[in-house]
C-alpha positions as CSV (number, residue, x, y, z in Angstrom):
1,M,87.2,111.8,99.5
2,K,86.7,108.7,97.4
3,P,85.8,105.6,99.5
4,V,88.1,102.6,99.6
5,S,87.3,99.3,101.1
6,V,90.2,98.3,103.7
7,L,91.1,95.4,105.4
8,L,93.4,96.6,108.3
9,I,95.6,94.1,109.9
10,E,96.7,95.3,113.1
11,D,97.7,93.3,116.4
12,S,97.7,96.2,118.9
13,L,94.2,96.7,120.1
14,L,95.1,100.6,120.6
15,F,96.6,101.1,117.2
16,R,93.7,99.2,115.6
17,Y,91.2,101.5,117.1
18,A,93.1,104.8,116.3
19,L,93.8,103.5,112.7
20,E,90.4,102.7,112.2
21,A,89.1,105.9,113.3
22,V,91.3,107.6,110.9
23,L,90.4,105.3,107.9
24,R,86.7,105.9,108.6
25,R,87.2,109.7,108.9
26,I,88.8,109.7,105.2
27,G,85.7,107.8,104.0
28,C,87.0,104.2,104.0
29,G,85.0,101.0,104.5
30,V,87.0,99.2,107.4
31,T,87.3,95.7,108.3
32,T,89.8,94.9,111.1
33,A,91.7,91.7,111.8
34,T,94.6,90.5,113.8
35,S,97.3,88.7,112.0
36,R,95.9,85.3,113.1
37,E,92.4,86.3,111.8
38,A,93.7,87.7,108.5
39,S,95.0,84.6,107.5
40,N,91.5,83.4,106.8
41,Y,90.7,86.2,104.6
42,G,93.1,85.1,101.7
43,E,90.3,83.8,99.2
44,R,88.0,86.7,99.9
45,A,88.4,90.0,98.3
46,R,88.4,92.9,100.7
47,G,89.7,95.8,98.9
48,V,93.0,97.1,99.8
49,V,94.9,95.4,102.7
50,L,96.7,97.8,105.0
51,L,99.3,95.8,107.0
52,D,100.9,97.7,110.1
53,T,104.4,96.2,110.1
54,V,105.4,98.0,113.1
55,T,103.5,95.7,115.6
56,F,105.0,92.5,113.9
57,P,108.4,92.6,115.9
58,G,110.4,89.8,115.1
59,R,107.8,88.1,113.0
60,N,109.2,88.9,109.3
61,E,108.3,85.4,108.1
62,E,104.8,85.7,109.3
63,I,104.5,89.2,107.3
64,A,105.9,87.6,104.2
65,A,103.4,84.7,104.4
66,L,100.5,87.0,104.8
67,V,101.5,89.5,102.0
68,K,102.1,86.6,99.8
69,K,98.7,85.1,100.5
70,L,96.6,88.1,100.4
71,S,98.2,89.9,97.6
72,R,97.0,87.2,95.2
73,L,93.4,88.9,95.4
74,N,94.1,92.1,97.3
75,P,96.8,94.7,96.9
76,V,98.9,95.2,100.0
77,V,100.0,98.5,101.5
78,L,102.6,98.3,104.2
79,L,102.5,100.9,107.2
80,G,106.3,101.0,108.4
81,R,108.8,103.2,110.2
82,E,112.0,104.6,109.2
83,D,114.1,102.8,111.8
84,R,112.2,99.3,111.2
85,L,112.9,98.8,107.6
86,E,113.5,95.0,107.5
87,P,109.8,94.0,107.8
88,V,109.0,96.6,105.1
89,L,111.6,95.1,102.9
90,V,110.3,91.5,103.7
91,G,106.7,92.7,102.6
92,L,107.9,94.5,99.5
93,K,109.8,91.3,98.4
94,A,106.7,89.3,99.1
95,G,104.5,91.1,96.7
96,A,103.2,94.3,98.5
97,A,102.0,97.1,96.2
98,G,103.9,99.7,98.3
99,C,104.6,101.1,101.6
100,I,103.7,104.3,103.6
101,N,105.3,105.9,106.4
102,Q,103.8,105.7,110.0
103,T,104.1,109.6,110.1
104,A,102.1,110.1,106.9
105,T,99.2,112.4,106.8
106,P,95.4,111.2,106.7
107,K,95.5,112.7,103.0
108,E,98.7,110.9,102.0
109,L,97.4,107.6,103.5
110,H,94.1,108.1,101.4
111,H,96.2,108.7,98.2
112,A,98.3,105.5,98.9
113,L,95.0,103.5,99.4
114,L,93.3,104.9,96.3
115,S,96.4,104.1,94.2
116,A,96.7,100.6,95.3
117,A,92.9,100.0,94.8
118,A,93.3,101.3,91.2
119,G,96.1,98.8,90.5
120,G,99.1,101.3,90.9
121,T,101.8,101.4,93.5
122,W,102.6,103.9,96.2
123,C,106.2,105.1,97.0
124,D,106.9,106.7,100.4
125,R,110.0,108.6,99.3
126,T,111.3,108.8,102.8
127,L,111.1,104.9,103.3
128,F,112.3,104.2,100.0
129,R,115.4,106.3,100.3
130,K,116.3,104.5,103.4
131,I,115.4,101.3,101.9
132,L,117.8,102.0,98.9
133,R,120.8,101.9,101.3
134,A,120.0,98.4,102.3
135,L,119.6,97.0,98.7
136,P,121.9,96.1,96.2
137,G,122.4,98.3,93.1
138,F,120.5,97.7,90.0
139,T,123.5,96.9,87.9
140,T,121.9,96.4,84.6
141,A,119.5,99.3,85.0
142,G,121.9,102.3,84.1
143,Q,123.3,100.7,81.2
144,R,120.4,101.4,78.8
145,R,119.2,105.0,78.3
146,L,115.6,105.9,78.7
147,T,113.6,108.1,76.2
148,R,112.1,111.4,77.3
149,R,108.8,109.8,77.0
150,Q,109.8,106.8,79.0
151,E,111.0,109.2,81.9
152,E,107.7,111.0,81.8
153,V,105.8,107.8,82.2
154,L,108.3,106.7,85.0
155,H,107.7,110.2,86.8
156,H,104.0,109.6,86.7
157,L,104.2,105.8,87.8
158,V,106.2,106.8,90.8
159,R,103.4,108.8,91.9
160,G,101.3,105.8,92.0
161,E,99.3,106.5,89.0
162,T,97.3,104.0,86.9
163,N,98.0,103.1,83.2
164,R,94.8,105.3,82.6
165,E,95.7,108.1,84.8
166,I,99.3,108.2,83.0
167,A,97.5,107.9,79.6
168,Q,95.3,111.1,80.4
169,A,98.1,113.1,81.8
170,L,100.4,112.5,78.6
171,G,97.7,112.4,76.0
172,L,98.5,108.7,75.2
173,S,96.5,105.7,74.7
174,E,96.4,103.1,77.5
175,Q,98.0,100.7,75.2
176,A,100.7,103.0,74.5
177,V,101.4,103.4,78.2
178,K,101.3,99.7,78.8
179,L,104.0,99.5,76.0
180,H,106.2,102.2,77.7
181,V,105.8,100.4,81.0
182,S,106.8,96.9,79.4
183,N,110.0,98.6,77.8
184,L,110.7,100.3,81.3
185,L,110.8,97.1,83.0
186,R,112.6,95.4,80.4
187,K,115.2,98.4,80.4
188,T,115.7,98.6,84.0
189,G,115.9,94.8,84.7
190,T,113.1,95.2,87.3
191,T,110.1,92.8,87.3
192,N,107.0,94.9,88.7
193,R,105.9,98.5,89.2
194,T,107.0,98.7,92.8
195,K,110.7,97.6,92.1
196,L,110.6,100.0,89.0
197,S,109.6,103.0,91.3
198,L,112.5,101.9,93.5
199,Y,114.7,101.9,90.5
200,A,113.6,105.4,89.6
201,I,114.3,106.9,93.1
202,Q,117.6,105.4,93.1
203,Q,118.4,106.8,89.9
204,G,117.0,110.4,90.6
205,L,114.4,109.9,87.8
206,E,111.2,110.5,90.0
207,H,111.1,114.1,88.6
208,A,110.6,114.2,84.7
């Protein structure tokens, strides 16, 4: 498996040991920190930040502040649970690149980290479908129809692929993919790739 450098933010010592073991087993270089320690890493690139929201009960403001600070230089992936969606919502709103379910397999976790490291997003469908019930509808999105090519680009984007990977899969130039993504953002009324992925799942467009 391709190595990824990870800053694991975990306040539970037991979970920290367990997650660190899993990350090392899938080939990641791991630095661990508590939420308090992590606030000092904001100006240093550490690869991908994996933030376990489950061990931050009632600390949504702290999650938002950490995500905002760390995501300036490092993509942030949230580890969450279906029955504790609020901290995941808070983290996504603050700028996280995506989220993954606590029940994910090591392989899925690795794919999520790889995607974030490459500048993409990762959309855990189970979590996102739960999240959509708590979000307002995208009122401007359904008013403009997407072209077949835009739907194909969107399908690959939801899978967490980068512009380069989408270009290779569809036989396009990276510049063409960038243009399609820009048009998708404009047509759907979304502001980033994560929100665009949410829109795609809500509208049932994740399968081209």
